[in-house]
C-alpha positions in Angstrom: -4.8 -18.5 -13.3 -2.2 -15.8 -12.9 -3.2 -12.3 -12.3 -3.0 -10.2 -15.4 -3.5 -6.5 -16.0 -3.4 -4.6 -19.2 -3.8 -0.8 -19.6 -4.1 -0.4 -23.3 -5.2 3.2 -23.3 -3.3 6.4 -23.8 -3.7 9.0 -21.1 -6.6 11.2 -22.3 -6.9 14.9 -21.7 -10.7 15.2 -21.5 -12.3 16.4 -18.3 -14.4 14.0 -16.2 -18.1 13.6 -17.0 -21.0 13.2 -14.6 -22.5 10.2 -12.7 -25.9 9.6 -11.3 -25.8 8.2 -7.8 -29.0 6.1 -8.4 -27.3 4.3 -11.3 -24.1 3.8 -9.2 -26.2 2.3 -6.3 -28.0 -0.1 -8.7 -24.8 -1.3 -10.3 -22.9 -1.6 -7.0 -25.7 -3.6 -5.4 -25.7 -6.1 -8.2 -22.0 -6.6 -7.9 -21.9 -7.1 -4.1 -23.1 -10.7 -4.3 -19.8 -12.0 -5.6 -17.7 -9.8 -3.4 -18.5 -10.4 0.3 -15.9 -13.1 0.9 -13.0 -11.1 -0.3 -14.5 -8.1 1.4 -14.1 -10.0 4.7 -10.5 -10.9 3.7 -9.7 -7.3 3.0 -11.3 -6.1 6.2 -9.2 -8.6 8.2 -6.1 -7.5 6.3 -6.8 -3.8 7.1 -7.5 -4.6 10.7 -4.1 -6.5 10.8 -2.4 -3.4 9.4 -4.0 -1.1 12.0 -3.2 -3.5 14.9 0.4 -3.9 13.8 0.7 -0.1 13.6 -0.8 0.3 17.0 1.5 -2.4 18.4 4.6 -0.7 17.1 3.4 2.7 18.4 2.9 1.2 21.8 6.3 -0.4 21.9 8.1 2.8 20.8 6.2 5.6 22.5 3.6 4.5 25.1 5.1 3.9 28.6 1.8 4.0 30.4 -1.1 2.3 28.4 -3.7 3.9 30.7 -2.9 7.4 29.3 -4.0 6.3 25.8 -1.2 8.5 24.4 -0.2 8.0 20.8 3.1 8.7 19.2 4.5 12.2 18.4 2.8 14.2 15.7 5.4 13.2 13.0 4.9 9.5 13.8 1.1 9.9 13.5 1.5 11.6 10.1 3.9 9.0 8.8 1.9 6.0 10.0 -1.4 7.5 8.8 0.0 8.3 5.4 1.5 4.9 4.9 -1.6 3.0 6.2 -3.9 5.2 4.0 -1.8 4.6 0.9 -1.7 0.8 1.5 -5.4 0.5 2.2 -6.1 2.7 -0.9 -4.2 0.4 -3.2 -6.1 -2.7 -1.8 -9.5 -1.1 -2.0 -8.9 0.4 -5.4 -7.9 -3.0 -6.9 -11.0 -4.5 -5.2 -13.3 -1.9 -6.8 -11.8 -2.0 -10.3 -12.0 -5.7 -10.5 -15.6 -5.9 -9.3 -16.7 -2.8 -11.4 -15.8 -5.0 -14.4 -17.6 -7.9 -12.8 -14.3 -9.8 -12.6 -13.8 -12.5 -10.0 -11.4 -11.6 -7.3 -8.5 -13.5 -5.7 -6.6 -12.5 -2.6 -3.4 -11.9 -4.6 -5.3 -9.5 -6.9 -5.9 -7.1 -4.1 -2.1 -6.5 -4.0 -1.7 -6.2 -7.7 -1.0 -2.5 -7.8 1.0 -2.3 -4.5 3.9 -0.7 -6.5 1.7 2.5 -6.8 1.8 2.8 -3.0 5.1 4.6 -3.0 4.3 7.4 -5.5 0.9 7.8 -3.8 2.6 8.6 -0.6 3.4 12.0 -2.2 -0.3 12.7 -1.8 -1.2 10.9 1.5 1.7 12.6 3.5 0.4 16.1 2.9 -3.2 15.0 3.5 -2.2 13.2 6.7 -0.3 16.3 7.9 -3.3 18.6 7.3 -5.5 16.1 9.1 -3.2 15.9 12.2 -3.0 19.7 12.3 -6.7 20.0 12.0 -7.3 17.5 14.8 -4.9 19.5 16.9 -6.7 22.7 16.3 -9.7 21.6 18.4 -12.1 23.3 15.9 -14.7 21.3 14.2 -15.0 23.9 11.4 -11.3 23.4 10.6 -11.6 19.7 10.7 -14.6 19.8 8.3 -12.8 22.2 6.0 -9.7 20.0 5.8 -11.8 16.9 5.3 -13.3 18.6 2.2 -9.9 19.6 0.9 -8.4 16.1 1.2 -11.5 14.2 0.1 -10.5 14.1 -3.6 -7.2 12.4 -2.7 -9.2 9.2 -2.3 -9.9 9.1 -6.1 -6.3 9.8 -7.2 -5.4 6.0 -7.2 -7.9 5.3 -9.9 -6.2 7.8 -12.3 -2.8 6.5 -11.3 -3.7 2.9 -11.9 -6.1 3.1 -14.8 -4.7 6.2 -16.6 -1.0 5.8 -15.7 -0.9 9.4 -14.4 1.7 10.7 -11.9 0.5 11.7 -8.5 0.0 15.4 -9.1 -1.7 14.8 -12.5 -4.0 12.2 -10.8 -4.8 14.6 -8.0 -5.7 17.3 -10.5 -8.1 14.9 -12.3 -9.5 13.7 -9.0 -10.4 17.3 -8.0 -12.0 17.9 -11.4 -14.1 14.7 -10.9 -15.3 15.9 -7.5 -16.0 19.5 -8.5 -17.9 18.3 -11.6 -20.2 16.2 -9.4 -20.5 18.1 -6.1 -24.2 17.4 -5.7 -23.9 13.7 -6.2 -20.9 13.5 -3.8 -23.0 15.3 -1.2 -25.7 12.7 -1.6 -23.0 9.9 -1.4 -21.9 11.3 1.9 -25.4 11.3 3.3 -25.8 7.7 2.1 -22.5 6.8 3.9 -23.8 8.3 7.1 -27.1 6.3 6.8 -25.3 3.0 6.1 -22.9 3.7 9.0 -25.9 3.8 11.2 -27.0 0.5 9.8 -23.6 -1.0 10.6 -23.9 0.3 14.2 -27.5 -1.1 14.6 -26.4 -4.5 13.3 -23.4 -4.5 15.7 -21.0 -4.5 12.8 -22.5 -7.4 10.9 -23.8 -5.0 8.3 -20.2 -4.2 7.4 -20.0 -7.5 5.5 -22.3 -5.9 2.9 -21.6 -2.2 3.4 -17.8 -2.5 3.0 -17.8 -4.2 -0.4 -20.7 -2.0 -1.5 -18.7 1.2 -0.9 -15.5 -0.1 -2.4 -17.4 -1.1 -5.6 -19.3 2.2 -5.6 -16.1 4.2 -5.7 -14.9 2.3 -8.7 -18.3 2.5 -10.4 -18.3 6.3 -9.9 -15.0 6.4 -11.6 -16.3 4.2 -14.4 -19.5 6.2 -14.9 -17.8 9.6 -14.9 -14.4 8.9 -16.5 -14.5 5.4 -17.9 -12.4 2.4 -17.0 -9.8 1.8 -19.7 -7.8 -1.1 -18.3 -8.8 -4.8 -18.2 -8.8 -6.2 -14.6 -8.8 -10.0 -14.4 -7.7 -12.4 -11.7 
């Protein structure tokens, strides 16, 4: 069956609602069962993207591999912004399909790749801030920048499902985060705990944790905003 997508809604002007992390966890857990295989495919795709980026960086800028030197700052910003945007389009499609309990196909992961280019308008500034924060050597600055750029991760949902332009999507993403600060703090604590599980299991736990988090992001969007489109493979 060919991939199809229909966004039949008009862009709404209402602010985001609230979500309960407990409900998000229960919904996401129930949807992981049919997701692990494509989660592995997606993980391998992401690893391929990162390895290819690292290989190009090595060819262009690293003359002595023992120095572990990366490219110049502008290259780090450009590659980080592009990789972030590409991965975001894949994971957002993954999450939206599974949040509606739709079966996935590998091609469905790339269904919204056309949104990558406008999304770069958000990932480039975010990558620049992150590189500058890393160069500051201050953990306080790094944490502050991480908090500032965190809502950028939710902008693709508004771009794809609401048809918003990048700045409008970013505005709605910030509103979503600010309306649910307590629940997002709990989500961060959960992510730390599950990261420990991944380490303890020598990475094997990522087979479950990866799809769970991609689904949870979409479920959060659905609970607080409401998915309007139909996502089928």
